[in-house]
matplotlib code that plots the C-alpha trace (Angstrom):
import matplotlib.pyplot as plt

x = [-16.6, -17.2, -14.7, -15.2, -15.2, -16.1, -17.2, -14.7, -15.6, -13.5, -13.5, -13.6, -9.6, -10.8, -13.7, -12.9, -16.1, -18.2, -19.9, -17.9, -19.0, -18.7, -17.1, -16.6, -13.1, -12.1, -10.9, -8.1, -8.8, -5.5, -2.3, -0.6, 3.4, 5.3, 5.9, 1.8, 1.6, 4.7, 2.3, -0.7, 0.8, 2.3, -0.9, -2.1, 0.4, 3.3, 6.2, 7.0, 6.7, 10.4, 10.6, 7.8, 9.4, 12.7, 11.1, 8.8, 12.0, 13.6, 11.3, 11.2, 15.3, 14.7, 11.5, 14.1, 16.8, 14.9, 13.3, 16.4, 17.7, 14.3, 12.8, 8.9, 8.5, 5.2, 3.7, 1.5, -1.5, -0.5, 0.3, 3.1, 5.3, 7.1, 9.2, 7.5, 9.0, 7.9, 10.2, 10.5, 9.2, 12.0, 13.0, 15.3, 16.2, 19.2, 18.2, 16.3, 18.9, 18.9, 18.4, 15.0, 13.4, 11.4, 9.6, 9.9, 6.5, 6.0, 3.1, 1.1, -1.5, -3.2, -3.5, -7.4, -7.9, -7.3, -9.6, -12.3, -12.1, -11.9, -15.4, -16.8, -16.2, -19.0, -18.7, -20.2, -20.3, -18.3, -19.9]
y = [8.2, 7.4, 7.0, 9.9, 8.8, 11.0, 9.5, 8.7, 8.0, 5.5, 3.9, 0.2, -0.1, -3.4, -1.2, 2.4, 2.8, 2.1, 4.9, 5.5, 3.9, 5.8, 4.3, 5.4, 6.7, 7.1, 10.4, 11.3, 13.9, 14.9, 12.9, 11.8, 11.6, 9.5, 12.5, 12.8, 9.0, 9.3, 12.1, 10.1, 6.7, 8.4, 9.7, 6.1, 5.0, 5.6, 5.5, 9.6, 11.0, 11.2, 7.6, 6.5, 8.6, 6.8, 3.5, 4.0, 5.4, 2.5, 0.2, 1.9, 1.5, -2.5, -2.7, -1.8, -4.1, -7.7, -6.8, -6.1, -9.6, -10.9, -11.4, -11.2, -8.2, -10.0, -7.1, -9.2, -6.7, -4.6, -7.6, -8.5, -6.8, -8.4, -7.2, -8.1, -8.1, -8.2, -9.1, -9.1, -12.9, -14.5, -17.7, -19.6, -19.9, -18.5, -15.5, -14.4, -12.0, -8.9, -7.2, -8.6, -7.3, -4.4, -3.5, -3.4, -3.1, -3.4, -6.2, -5.4, -8.1, -6.8, -8.8, -10.8, -7.6, -5.0, -7.4, -7.1, -3.5, -2.9, -5.0, -2.8, 0.7, 2.8, 5.7, 9.2, 10.6, 13.8, 17.4]
z = [9.7, 5.6, 3.3, 0.7, -3.2, -6.1, -9.5, -12.6, -16.2, -17.8, -21.4, -21.8, -22.7, -24.7, -27.2, -27.5, -29.3, -26.4, -24.4, -20.9, -18.0, -14.6, -11.4, -7.7, -7.1, -3.1, -3.1, -0.2, 2.3, 3.5, 4.8, 7.8, 8.2, 10.5, 12.7, 13.2, 13.4, 16.3, 18.1, 18.2, 18.7, 22.1, 23.0, 23.7, 25.9, 28.1, 25.6, 24.5, 20.9, 20.2, 21.2, 18.8, 15.9, 16.5, 16.5, 13.4, 11.4, 12.5, 11.4, 8.1, 7.6, 8.9, 6.4, 3.5, 4.7, 5.4, 1.9, 0.2, 1.6, -0.3, 3.2, 3.5, 6.4, 8.6, 10.7, 12.5, 13.3, 9.7, 7.2, 5.1, 3.0, -0.5, -2.8, -6.2, -10.0, -13.5, -16.2, -20.0, -21.4, -22.9, -24.9, -22.8, -18.7, -19.5, -21.3, -18.2, -15.9, -13.7, -16.6, -17.9, -14.7, -15.6, -13.0, -9.3, -6.9, -2.9, -2.1, 0.8, 2.0, 5.0, 7.7, 9.3, 11.3, 8.5, 6.1, 8.2, 9.0, 5.2, 5.0, 7.7, 6.3, 5.0, 2.3, 1.8, -1.8, -2.1, -2.6]

ax = plt.figure().add_subplot(projection="3d")
ax.plot(x, y, z, "-o")
ax.set_aspect("equal")
plt.show()
């Protein structure tokens, strides 16, 4: 099924006087939660929906624990997850403390399988 997209206009942040340009913007078409994923997974194997839900919930908790400990979480068929941070630039190494950290994010690098999948997507402009 093609991914739906719409167009959005954006100004050039480096030249606000330049005319706006139009860009494709992928649009979400609903969402799927952990319970639905558990149900879908259970329909494709012999594991019950409750067991799938328990495993997915535990996976989330354990990923957070491992990321908090500074580990990269590698889910071979999915990709890797790692904590990323941004900080203020300071004059000396000694000045850089945890209070200099301004932003945290979760970095995701898809597996080779998912990268290949992304290359094969088709798109359909939303009406």
